[in-house]
N, C-alpha and C positions, 0 to 999 in steps of 0.2 A: 192182103194188101189194103183192101177197103177198111179192115179193122184198124190197121195202123193209121190210115188217114183220118178216120173218125176220132181216134184217140188224140191225134194232134189237134183236131178242131176243138175237142173238149178242153184240152190243155190251154189252147189260145184263148178260148172264151173265159175260162176260169182266171187266167192271168189278166185278161182285160177287165173282168168284173172286180178282181182284187185291186187292180190299179185304179179303177174307177172309184172304188170305195175309199182308197187311200187319198186320191186327189179330187174327191167329189166336192169338198168344201172350197169355197172361194171367198176370199177376203177382198172386198171392193173398197179401195181407198181413193178418195177424191183429194187432189192436191190443188191448193190455191197458191199462185206465185206471180211474181212480176215478169214482164217480158224479158228483162235482162237476165233472169235466172233460168230461162228455158233451155238454153243450149247446154249449160253445165248439168242441168237436171236430167235431161234425156240421156246423156252419156253415163252419168252415175247410176241412173235407175236401171239401165240395161245391164250394167255389171252387177247390180244388187240382185236382180231377178235370177241371174245365172248363179250367183253365190247361194241364193235360197234354194235353188234346185239342187246344188251340190250338198247343202246341209240336210236335204230331205225332210223339210218341215211338214209335209203332208197337206199343204194348202196352196191353192193357186191364187196368186195375187194379181188382181185386176186393178190397174191404176188408170185413173182419168185425171185430166188436168184442166183447170179453169185459169186461163191466162188473163189476169185482170188488166182491163184497159182503162179502168177508172171512169167508165161510162155506165150509168145505172142500167140502162136498157140492155146494152150488149152483154154485160157481165151476168145479169140476171137471166137473160135468155140462154146463155151457154150453161149456166148452172142448172136451170130447170130442165134443159134438154138431157143433161147427164142423169138427173134424178128421175126423169120420166122413162128413159130408155135403159140405162145401165143400173141405176140405183147406187147406193153408197152405204157402207158399214160405218165409216169414220171419215172425218174431214181433217187433213193435215195442212195447216196454214203455214206456208213459207214466205208469205208476202211481208213487205216492210211496213205496210199500214193496214190496220184492221179494217176489213170490209164489213161495215156495220149491218147493212141490209141482208147480206148473205148469212151473217152470223145469226140475225134474228130469225130468219127462215129456218136455219138448221136447228136452232134451239126450240123453235116452235114445234117442230116435228120430231124432236128427241134424237137428232143425229149427233153422235159424239164429235167433239171438236178438240183438236190438239194443235197447239201453235208452237212452232220452233223459233228459237232465237236466231239472230244473224250469225253466220258462221264466223265472221271476223271479230265478233264482239269480245271474246276473251283476249285475243291478240291486241286489239285496240285498247282495252282496259289495262292490260299488262304494260303496253308501251307507254301509255299515258302516265302510269305511276313511275315508270323508269325515268321518263323525261322530267317528271316533277322532282325526282331525286337529283337530277343533273341541272336543275334550275334553268331549263331551256325556255327561251322566249319565242322562238319561231322555228318551225320544222316543216320541211317539204317531204311528203309521203307519196311514194310511187307504188302503184298496184299493177298486178299482172293482167287483169282483164276488166271489162266494164262492170261485171257483177260486184267484184270486190271494191271497185271505185264507188259504186252506188252505195254499198253498205257503209263505206267510210263517210260518205256524205250524210247518210242517215244518222250516223253516230254523232254528227255535229249537234244534233238536237240535245243530246246529253251534255255536250260541250267538251272541248279539250282544254287542258290546263296550259295551253300555249297557242300562239298563232299558227294556223295550219294552212298549208297549200297542198291540195289533193290533186294528183296527176295520174292519168291513165297511161300506163306504159305500153299498152297494146296498139296505140295509134302511132303510125309511122309517118304519114304524109301530112295530114291536115293539122294535127296538134301534137307535134313531137315534143315530149317532155324535156329532151336534151336542149333543144333550142330555147324553150321557155326558161329553163333554169339558167342557161348561159346569159340571158339578157335580164334576168330578174334582179331588181334592185329595190331595196337592199337584199343582199344575198342571204338565204336562210342560214341559221346557225347550225342546224343538224339536218341530215338527210336519212330517209328510211325507205327500204325496198321491201314490199310485202309480196312474196311469190313462192311458188314451189321451186324445187331445186333446179329442174330443167329450164324453166323460164328465167330463173335468177341468173343463170349464165349469160343468156342473151341480153338481159337488161343491163348487166354490168359491162358487157362488151360495148354497148352503146354509150354507157357512161364514160368509159375509157376513151372511146373515139371522140367524144365531145370534150375531153380534157376537164371533166368536172371532178374527177377523183384526185383532189390535191392534198387533202388533210384526212388521213384515215380515221382519226379519232372522232370525226364528225359524222361518220357513216355507220348505219345500222342495217343489218341484213336479217329479216324476219322470215324464216322458212315455214311455209304453211303445210308441209308434209314432213315425213320422217327421213327423207333421203338427203339430208344436208351434206353428207359426205360426197355427193355427186358434184358439188360445187368445186370447180377446178381452178379457182383464182385465190386460193388461200394465202399464198405467198405475197401476192400483190396487195392484198387487203390486210396485211399485218397491222395489228392494233385497232382494227375496226371491230365493232360490237356485233355479235351473232346471237340469235334467239332460235333455239331448236326444240323439237318435240322429243319426248322419251318414247320410242317405239315399243319397247318391252312393257312399259307401264300401261300404254294404251291397249295393247293386245291382252294383257292380263285382266284389265277392267272389263273388256268385252268378252272374256273367256274364249279367245281365239288363239290360234297358233301364231307364233312369232313371225312366221312366214307371211301371214296376212298383212302385217304392217310394214311390209317391205315395198317392192316394186308395185306401182300402180295405186298406192294407197292415197286416198284423200279423206279429209275430215267429213265432208258432206256425205260421201259414200258410206263411211263407217257409221255416221249418225243415222242415215236412212236404214241401213241394214239392222242396226241394233233396235231402232224403234219398231220397224215392221216385225222383227222377230219377237219383240215383246208383245206386240198386238196379237200375233198368231198364238203365242202361248196363253195370253189372257182369254182369247176366244175359245181355245180348247179347254181352258179351266172352267168355263161356264158349263152349266148342266146341258144346255143345248147350244149348238153353234148359232150365234146370232144371225138374224135375218137382215138382209139389206133393206134400206128404206127407199121406197119408190114414191114419187110425188108428181102429180099432174098440176103444174102451176096454172094451167088455163082453166081448171075446174071452177064452177060458179061458187063453190063453197069458200068462204073467206077464211083466212087463216085465224085460227083460234076458236072457231065455232064448233069444230068436232072435238071430241074428247082426246086429250093429248096422250099419246103412247110413248113412254120413255124407252128408247132403244139404246140408251147409253149405260144401262145397268151393268152390262158385261165388262165395262171399262174398269169396274171396281176390282176385277181380277187381274188387271194389267199391272205388272211390277217392272219398273225400269231397272236396268242393270247398273253396275257401278260406273259405267261410262257416261250415263245420262244423268243429268241433274236439273232441277228446276231453279230458275232465277226469276226475280221479280221483273215485271214488265217495265220498260222505260216509258216515261211520259211522252206521248206522241199524239198526233192529230189523226182522227179518223177521216175517212173519205167524206167530203161534203155531200150530203144528200138532203132531199126535201122531206121533212118530217113534220108531223103534227105535234101537238103539245104532249099527247100521251106517249108517243114514241120517244120524244126527247126525255121525258121523265124516266122511262124504262132504260134508256141508254145511260142516263146519268147514274141510275141505281146500279147498273152492271159495271160501270166504270169505278164506282166506289168499292165494289167487291175486289178483293185482291186477286190478281190473275198472274199465273206463273207461266213462264216460257221454258221450253225444254232446250237444253244445250248440252254440249259435251263437257266433260271435266278435263280441263287442259292441265298438263304438267310441262311447263315451259321453263327451260333453263337459259340463263343469260350469261354470256362470257365474252371474251375477246380473242381474236385470232393471234396466236403466238406459237413459237417453236417449243415452248414449255409444255409441261403436262397439263391436261385439262383441269386437274385438281387445283392448279395454281391460277388458271385463267378464268375459272368460273366466278361470276360476280353475284348472282342472285337466282332464286327459283320462284316461279309463279305457280302456286297450287291453291285450288279452291278459292280463287279470287283474292288471294293474299300474296304480297311480295315478301319473300324471306331472303334477307341479305346473307350471303356467304362471306363476303368481305365486310370489313367494318363500315366503310363508307364507299359511296359511289360518287367520286369527285366529278364535277363538271369538266368537260373538255375545255381546252384553252380557247378563249374567245377569239374571234377573227373579225377584223374590221377592214373595210376598204377606205383608205385615207387619200383624199384628194390633194394634189399639189400641182404647181406649174413651174416650168423652168425659169429660174431667175437667180442669177449669180449674185452673191454667194449662198443664197438661201437654199435652193434646190436646183441641181443641174445634173446632166448626164455626164458620166465619166467617159472621157475620150482619150484616144491614143495620143501621146505627146508629140509624136512625129507626123502621123498621118491624119490626125484629127478625126478618126473614125470612132463611131460609137462602140464602146466595149459592152458586151452582153454576157449574161450568165449561161450556164449549160442548157437551160431551157429556152434560151433565145430572148429573154427579157432584158431590157436595158438596165444598167447599173446606175443608181442614183447616189449623189453625194451632196454635201452642203450642210449649212446650219440647221435647217428644218429637218433634214434626214437624221442627223444626230439627235435632235430633239425628239423625233418620233421613236427612235430606238430606245431612248431613255424612258419615254412614256410606256412603251411596250414592256420594258423590264420591270418597271414599278407596278404596273397594273396587270401584268401577266396576260398579254393577249398577242395573237399573231396579226399580221397586217399585210396588206398589198397596196402599193403605191399606184394611184390611178391618175394619169394626166388627162386633162380635158381634150376631147376630140375637136372641139371648136372653141375659139376664143382663147383668152389668157386667164386673167384673174376673175373676170366676170363683168359683163355690161348688159344692160337691159335694152332690148330693141323697142320698136314702136308698138309692138303687140303686147308688151309687158313681159316677154319671155327673157330669161337670163341664159347666158352662155358661160363658158369658162368654168372655173372652180366653183363659183357660186351656183351656176346652173346645174352642175352635177350634184351639188349638195341639195338643192331644192327638189330635183327630180328623184332623189334617192339613189343615184348612181354611187355615191360615196356616203359613208357614215359620219365622217367629220373631215375638216380640211385644216391642214397645217402648211401654210404657205406665206408668202409676203403679202398678206391681205391687210389692207387698211380699213379702218372702221368708218365706213360711210353711213350716213343716215338712210339712204335708199337700200343699202344692203341689210341694214338692221331690220327692215320691214319684212324680209323673207327668211333670214337666218338669225341665230343667236350667237353673239360674240362672247368669248370668255375673257378673263383678265389678260392684259397684254403681256407678251413675252419679250418684246423689244420696244422700248419707248423713245429711242434716240434717232429716229429716222425723219427724213424730210426730203427736200429738193435742194440740190447743190449744182455747182458749175465745175466742169473739169476742162482744162486746157493743156496744151503741150508746153513743156518748159522751153523758153526761147533758146534757139541754137546760137550761142554766141560764137562769132567767127574768131577763131584763134589765129594769132599772127606772131611770128617771131619778133617783129618790131612793133609790138603793140604799144610800147612806151612812146614810140614816135608819133602815134596818132593823137597824143594829147594836144600837140600844137599843129596848126595847119602847115601846109607846104610853104606858103609864102612867109610864114614866121621863121621856119628853119632857113629858108633862103636869106632872109634878112639878117639872121644871126650869123650865118657864114659870111655874108657881105660885110657886116660890122667887124667881124674878126679880121678879114683880109684888109679892110680899110684901115683899121687901127694898127695892124702890123706895118703897113706901108707908111702910115703917118709917123709911127715911132722911128722907123728907119730914116725917114726923110728929116725929121726934126733932130735926131742925133747926129746926122751927117752935116747939116747946115747950121745948126745952132752954135754960136761962138762960145757958149757956156757949157757945151757938152764935154764929157770926159775925153772925147776924141780930139776936140779942137782946143781944149784948155788944159795943156799938160802942166802948166805951172800950178794951177789950182789942184790938180789931181795927179801928183807925181807918182803915186803908187799904181799898182795894176788895177784897172777898172774894166768893167764889162763893155765889150765892144758890140754895139747894137747894129750888127750887119743885117742884111735882109733875112738871112736864115734865123739869126737870133731874135729878130723882131717877131717873126711868125711863131717861133717857139714860145716867146714871152706871151704873146696874145692867146695862144692855145692853152698854155698851162695855167693861165689866170683863171680858167673855168674850174680848176681843181682845188681841193682844200690845201694842197701843197703850195699853191701860189706860183706866180711867174718868176720869182727870184729877184735879183738885184734890179732896181728900177733905174731909169735914165737920170742923169745928174742935172740936166738943164731944167729950169722951171717950166718952160713950155712943154717939155716931155712929161714932166711929172703931172702937170695939169691934165694932159691927155690921158695919162695912165689912171689918174684918179677918176676921171669921168668914165673911163672904160671899166674900171673896177666897180663903180656904182652900177653901171649897166649889167655887169656880170652878176652882181649880188641880186639885183632885182629880177633878172631873167631866171637865175637858179631858183629863187624863192617862188616865182610864178610857175615855173615848171613843176616844182615839187608839190605845190598846193593843187595845181590842176591835175596832176597825176593821181594824187590821193582822192580828190573829188571825183575824177573820172572813173576810177575803179570802184569807189563806193556807190556812186549813182548807178553804175552798170549792174552791180549786184542787186540793188534794191529795185531795179526796174521791173515792173509787172504791168502787162497791158491793161487789165481791168481789175477792180477790187470788189465789185458788187454787181448785183443785177441791174441797179439803176445806171451804173456806168456802162454796162454792156448794152443797155437799151439806148443810151445817148450817142454811142459811137456807131460808125458805119464801116469801119475797116474789118472788123472781126465778124464772121458769119457764125451763126449758132442754130441749133436744131434740137429736136426731141425725138423720142420713139413714137411712131404713129399710133394713135388711139390708146396710148398709155395713160396712166394716172397723171403724169406730168403734163401731157398734152391736154387732157381734159381740165386740168387746173388752170392753164392759161386761157382756155376757151371760156371757162366759167368766170374767170376774173374779167375778161373782156366783156362778157355779157353783163356783169355787175357794173362795169364802167358805163356801158351804153345805157343801162337802165337808170342809173343815177343821173346821168346827163339829161336823159329824156324827162325824168321827173323834175329836175331843176329847171329845165327849159319851160315845161308846162307851168310850173309855179311862177316863174318870172314873167311869162307872157300873160298869165291870167290874173295877175295881182291887180287889185282895184285901188289900193292905197298903200302908203309907205313905200313909194318907189325907190327911195334912197337906200333901203335895206337890200335891194336886189341889184344895186348899181355897183358892179365889181369890174376890176381891170384884169384880174388874173383868176381863171377858173380854179377853184380849190382842189379839184380832182384831176390829176394828170391822166392823159391817155397813154399811159406807159404800157399797159398790157396789150392794148390794141397794136401799138408799134411792135412789140415783141412777137405777137402772134403773126403779124404780117411778115416780119423777118423770118420767122420759123417756116412759114409756108413758102416763102421765096427760096429758102435753102433746102426745101424738100425734106420732110421728116424721114428718118431712117426706119427700116423694118424691125430692127431689134437693137439691143444695147451693144452687142458685139460689133455690129457695123458702125455704130456711133463712136465707140472707143477707137476703132481702126481708123476712122476718118480723122479723129483728133491727132492720133499718132503720126498720120501721114503729113500733116501740115507742120513742117518744122519751123515755120516763121511765126508760130503762135497766133495765127489769124483765123482759127476755127475753135469753137467752143461747143460743148455737149452738155445739155441740161438734163439731169436724170436724178434717180434716187440717190440720196447722199450716202447711204450705207453701201450700196453697190459701187459708188465712185470711190469711197475710201478703200474698199477691197481692191479695186483695180489699180489704185495708186500705189498700194503696197506691192503689187506684182509687176508694175511697169514703171521703170525708172524715168521714163520720159514725160510722165503725166504729173500734174499738180492740181490740187483742189483750190478753187478761187472763191473768195468771199465766204460769207457765213451761210449756214443752213436756214432755209425759210420753208414755210408751209409744213411745219412739223406735225406728224401724225404717227400713232403707234401701230405696231403689227400685233395681231391677235389670232387665236384659233377660233374657227367657226364651226358650229354644229347645227343640226336641223332644229327648227323651232320646236320647243318642248321636249327635246331629246333627253332621255334618261342619262346620257353620258355627260351632260353639262356640269352637274355638281361634282361628279367624280373627277373629271378632267380639271376643273377649276381648283379643286383642293390639291391635286397633284402639282399643278403649275405653281401654286403658292409655296408648296414644299420645296420645289426646285429653286425658287427664288431665295428661300432661306438657306439652301445649301450652296448658293452662289454658282449654280450650274451654268446659268446664262452668262455670267462673267467669264467662266472658263471657255465657253464657246466664242465669246467676243474676242478673247485673247488668242484663240486658235485661228480664227478666220480673218482677223484684222491684226495680224502679227507684224509689228514694225521691224522685227529683226530681219525680215526679208529685204529691207532696204540696205542692209549691210553689203549685199552683193552688188549694189549699184555703185558705179564710179563716183567718187567724191567730186563735188563741184567746187568752184572757187569760193563760194560762200562758206564751205566747210573746211577746205584745205588751204585757203589763201591763194595767192597769185601763183599760177603754174609756170613751169619752165617754158611752155609753149608761148606764154604771153610775154615773157622777158628773155626769151632765148637770144634775141638780137643783141642784148648787152654782152652776152658771153661770146657771141659770134664776132662782135666788134673787138673784144679783147683778144680773141684768138687770131683775128686778122692782124691786129697790131703786133702780136707775138711773131706771127709768120713773117710779117714785113720786117720786123727787127732782125730776125734770123737771116733773112735774105740780105739785108743791109750789112750785117756783120760779115757775111761771106764776101760781099763786094769790097768791104774795107780791108779785109785780110789780103784779098787778091791784089788790091791796089797798093797796099803797103809793101808787099813782097816784090812787086814789080818795080816800085820806086827805089827800094834798097839795092836792087841789082844795078840800077842805072846810075846811082850816085856813089862816090867814094868818100870815105870819111878822111878829111885832112885837118891836122891839128897844127896851128902856128903859135909859137911861143915868142914873146917880145920881152927883152930885158926891162926890168923896172928900175927906175931911179929911186934913190933913198928918200929924196925930199918929196917924192910923189907916191911913196909906198902906201900911205894911208888913203890917198885919193884913188890910186889904182885899185886898192883893196875894196874901197866902197863902190867903185865903178863896177868891178867884176861881181861884187856881191849883189849889187842891185840889178845890173843888166844881164849878167850871165846866169842862165838857168841850168848850167852844167849839162848841156845836151838834152835837157827835157823839153825845150821849145825851139827846136832847130828851124822850124819854118819862120818863126818870128826873127831869128838871127839873120836868116838869109834875106828876109825882106828889109831889115835894117841895113845890111851890107849893100843891098842894091841901091837903097836911098843914099848911102854914103858915097857910093861910086858915082852916082849921078850928080850929086852936089859937089863932088871933088873937094871935099873938105880935107883939112889938114889933120894930122894925128893928134892935135891938141884937143884934149877932152875937157868938157866942163864938168867939174865935180858936182855931185848932187848936194842939195842943201843938207845942213846938219840935221840931226835927228830932232833936236829941240825946235829948230826953225820949222821943220816939216810938220811936226806934230802939234806944236802949240801956236805957231804962226804969230809970234810977237807977244804972246801972252806969257805971264810969269809962270815958270815951271813949279809945280808943287814940290814941297820939301820932301815928300815921301818918295820921290823918284831920284835915283842916283845913276849918273851916266858914267860909262867907261872911258878909257883913254883913246878909243878909236882904233886900237890895234886888233887886227883879225888874227885869231889864234885857232889852229885846228884842235878839235876835240880829241882827247886821249881815248884810245879804243882798247877795249879788252881783247887781247888776242884770241881768247877762247870763244868770244861771241861770234855766232855764226852769221848774224845779220850784218851786212856791211853797207855803209852809206858813204861813199868816197867824197861826196861834196858837202857833207854836213859840217857845221862849225858854229861858232858863237862869237859874240862881240863882248868885249870888256870895256 
């Protein structure tokens, strides 16, 4: 039993001695690094030591760290403590700036020195070349931790080919990169995220939450490890650019298994492992394993007095693998130290010597995310510091600009629901813009191939400067960089040109104008009656009645009237009864005339005077009616700004703090200034007083009165309110002074509005860019091309389309006098027709009733031969054959009353009645006075029993 225990002890000792011989050598490495590198280094070094144990290199690695604080005393004290207690075989410098004093001390004592390049340098060089191919001008780069952020800042010494914004993605509260990018103006053209696969997921989630990922072509994902397949947002980032490492190529260059380049792989870890492994191999390749260097910095012996022992000869046996390569050092500044002249000369000599930095050989492939095969989506490969294109060209992504504008109809305005007047929005919730400027922007984007976002100012409108000299509105956003350029209803003012640059005008026919409501003419069916006043119509009616009564009176009592002078007028004449007199007076107003006039001279004089009255009255009515209708059409309250200022019935206003409002305030200020200057000159004149003796001041205080009236009417908040107020005043007693182009647009859409007067204060509209912007020349050339293509004329025809007025009802100016104005004439005619029909009914009823009450009696009296001709003439002249029975009855009544005999007085002969004593013309032949009935055709249907002729 004891023998077995002894054997076990011998075996354990032998095994311990064997292991001690195997692990007896120690490689002491001193690392110099920045404080920001320490956390990543400790994690990676712990894993590297475990991997070296697994590889059974036969050497124990002792690592010590000098964390550089950039303080001479502290850093040197830490380094001397390590050299005095632990010692060092080799110094591996990971710092970003060379520590000159520590390097002098190490070289003075022969300590080998190896310096590593920054881990991100290959990625930054590759990305810089890629952005140069895309002609990028500004890029925002986001990094996963402070170490990578610091390396990117150090890379700025070499310079980027573009403007760069470097952000640390690990900060969540104090300096969140999402918030900074959201408010950054101008917005970067491209974005890049440098991270390993796992942190890349978290960073992109924050980008999505901040709604920054809008245009995939502008985003670039640079993976710092080989696990790019872990990224889980490939579908969301389609068409975004990716940069990945070739894991198999890395493991083959390191002579490691492919599994090593999988989970947990980092480039710093692989670089440390490969360098330490090469150092161990070089140490074993030496005849004797090198001894560490110990140094007592507090010894009295000065540096350089003892003979120098070179401990770095064993480094000649160190051969780096295919994964490690040397690159020239970048120009950088050393740590500022206090040196004498000799030290400075030595430092300068060492700087003149070429120094190489160790880094890894990167094999980075560039492509874009797509559902297609990777062979089709690969763009380029970065190998050995060179970019090799797989595609013929790498075209730049579509440029994107933030374009400023402000709501102003019809230039740029929000689309609203026609019924509810609510804002209409896109699927993302953004309002939809429309208008002249929006179409203009779309055409610019089409010709220059850029994307855009329309940005409305958060404060102000077009832009005004406050007392502190700060601008708001569209101009303020342009000055602050919130927008890249502005396309709006911007007028070219001198104060604006001090802070922005204006391009060639795109609209040159704008100014200030006046809009009013068309007068609402009161329509009346008896509008023609308003030509004459009521007293005139009453006088006309009185004249008609009086004339009718006088005609009746004169015809009745004049001895020379046809009624009273039967001998002079033996034939049938018009009896001017009271009814006939009124009818004669009434029909004298018509072109038909009154008919047969009275026979007496007195009656004819009265009728002649009445006819003269009728002619003059008709002519007066016709002329006044034409003039009345013409003047009413031409009637306009005001015709110019001067007339508007001189009157007091019409109120007028402007939009508060608008360009128009400032125009009147500036003009009033000019009037006041000129008056004050004239007053001072006139009061202070020492001679030639006569030149200043005036009766009428040459400059009117017109704009002062206008501004006073505007303030009394209270300026409106916006143009929409102003147009609504004008439309609400139907009496045309309200005017709105505003931009002429906007007024013309509103007039084409509202049939009730009309533009008054001519345009004044004309100024053009133009596009504005930032001062010195590179977009100025490009946009100016495009605007001139659009002018040649008559594009702006097309827009003018679109938004100021006069065809919209076709939907408006025609006014009397366009269609003549309406039925509503002269409907009373037709009503009077209709009333006369109805009255005639009613009268006709009464006449029929009266006639039928009378026929029933009277019996028709016919009396025949024998005729004597000697009186046959006389009786025939009597019956022919007096008898109407039943056609005038009322007259017969009246004659019979008169005969009964007079009790006359049956002896009848024969009528005068025809020649006596017609020629009245004059000689009868030879062309007339008289018959024998015998009445003979006319022979009738028995076939003729028409029968006239009382017709005959005289021979």
